[in-house]
C-alpha positions in Angstrom: -9.0 7.7 -12.6 -10.2 9.6 -9.6 -12.0 12.0 -11.9 -13.6 9.2 -13.8 -15.0 7.5 -10.7 -15.8 10.4 -8.3 -17.9 8.0 -6.1 -14.8 5.9 -5.3 -12.5 6.9 -2.5 -9.0 6.3 -3.7 -6.4 5.8 -1.0 -2.7 5.0 -1.2 -1.3 2.9 1.6 2.4 3.5 2.3 3.9 0.2 3.5 7.5 -0.9 4.3 10.4 0.4 2.4 11.1 -2.0 -0.5 14.7 -1.0 -0.9 16.2 0.7 2.2 19.9 1.6 2.2 20.4 -0.8 5.1 18.7 -3.6 3.1 18.4 -4.4 -0.6 19.0 -0.9 -2.1 18.9 -0.6 -5.9 20.8 1.9 -8.1 17.5 3.5 -9.2 17.0 4.6 -5.5 20.1 6.7 -5.8 19.1 8.0 -9.2 15.7 9.1 -7.8 17.1 10.4 -4.5 15.0 8.0 -2.4 17.7 6.6 -0.1 16.2 5.9 3.3 17.2 3.6 6.1 14.6 1.1 7.2 12.3 3.0 9.6 12.2 1.8 13.2 9.1 3.6 14.3 5.8 4.5 12.7 6.7 8.2 13.0 9.8 7.6 10.9 7.8 5.7 8.3 5.2 8.6 8.2 8.1 11.1 7.6 9.3 9.0 4.7 5.8 8.8 3.3 5.5 12.6 3.5 8.7 13.0 1.6 7.5 10.6 -1.0 4.2 12.5 -1.5 6.0 15.8 -1.8 8.9 14.7 -4.0 6.7 12.7 -6.4 3.7 15.1 -6.4 1.3 12.5 -5.0 -2.1 14.2 -4.4 -4.1 11.1 -3.6 -5.1 10.6 0.0 -2.4 8.5 1.7 -2.3 6.5 4.9 0.7 4.8 6.4 0.9 1.2 7.7 2.2 1.1 11.3 5.6 -0.2 12.0 4.0 -3.5 12.9 3.2 -3.9 9.2 -0.4 -5.0 10.0 -1.8 -3.8 6.6 1.0 -5.4 4.6 0.7 -8.7 6.5 -3.1 -8.7 6.1 -3.2 -7.8 2.4 0.2 -9.0 1.1 0.7 -5.7 -0.6 4.4 -5.8 -1.0 5.9 -4.4 -3.1 2.7 -2.8 -4.6 -0.8 -4.0 -5.2 -4.2 -2.6 -6.1 -7.3 -3.5 -4.0 -11.0 -2.7 -4.0 -12.6 -2.9 -0.6 -16.4 -3.0 -0.5 -18.4 -3.2 2.6 -15.3 -4.1 4.6 -14.3 -7.1 2.3 -11.8 -7.5 -0.4 -13.9 -7.4 -3.6 -11.1 -7.3 -6.1 -7.3 -7.2 -6.3 -4.4 -7.3 -8.8 -1.4 -9.6 -8.5 1.8 -8.3 -7.0 3.5 -5.4 -8.8 5.3 -4.5 -10.7 4.7 -7.6 -12.9 1.0 -8.2 -12.2 0.0 -4.6 -11.3 -2.9 -4.0 -13.7 -4.5 -0.5 -13.6 -6.6 -1.3 -16.7 -8.1 -4.3 -14.9 -8.9 -2.1 -11.9 -10.6 0.4 -14.3 -12.6 -2.4 -15.9 -13.7 -3.7 -12.5 -14.8 -0.2 -11.4 -16.7 0.3 -14.6 -18.5 -3.0 -13.9 -19.7 -1.8 -10.5 -20.0 1.9 -11.2 -23.8 1.9 -11.0 -23.6 0.1 -7.6 -22.6 1.2 -4.2 -19.3 3.1 -4.0 -16.1 1.1 -3.5 -13.0 2.1 -1.5 -9.5 1.2 -2.6 -7.4 -0.3 0.1 -8.0 1.5 3.4 -5.0 1.8 5.8 -4.1 2.7 9.3 -2.2 5.9 10.0 -2.9 9.0 8.0 0.0 10.9 6.4 
């Protein structure tokens, strides 16, 4: 999608661990080798985000929510969600993922505004 909308700045925001080993871990975490304890500091969360980018080949710009979870609390992004931020305001968003996570709807929205000013998808706090 980044190639289709070069005027859009796509940013992934890494928020809290959904399934830490010291929380609600799922068998799929072990299958994928993503078994982490709940981070206690922003630096620990950044390290987990860096592993995620490397291990899953994520090339998109990624920022990391601070350990205070300010971005998650402000945007209710857990466990995953898509947003379009325009001029500092939420212009569009999907429902919560994975059930209401709708990439096609995001693409349709971006098509509807593609001749207008650029949009930014969900800015965050700490760069990873």
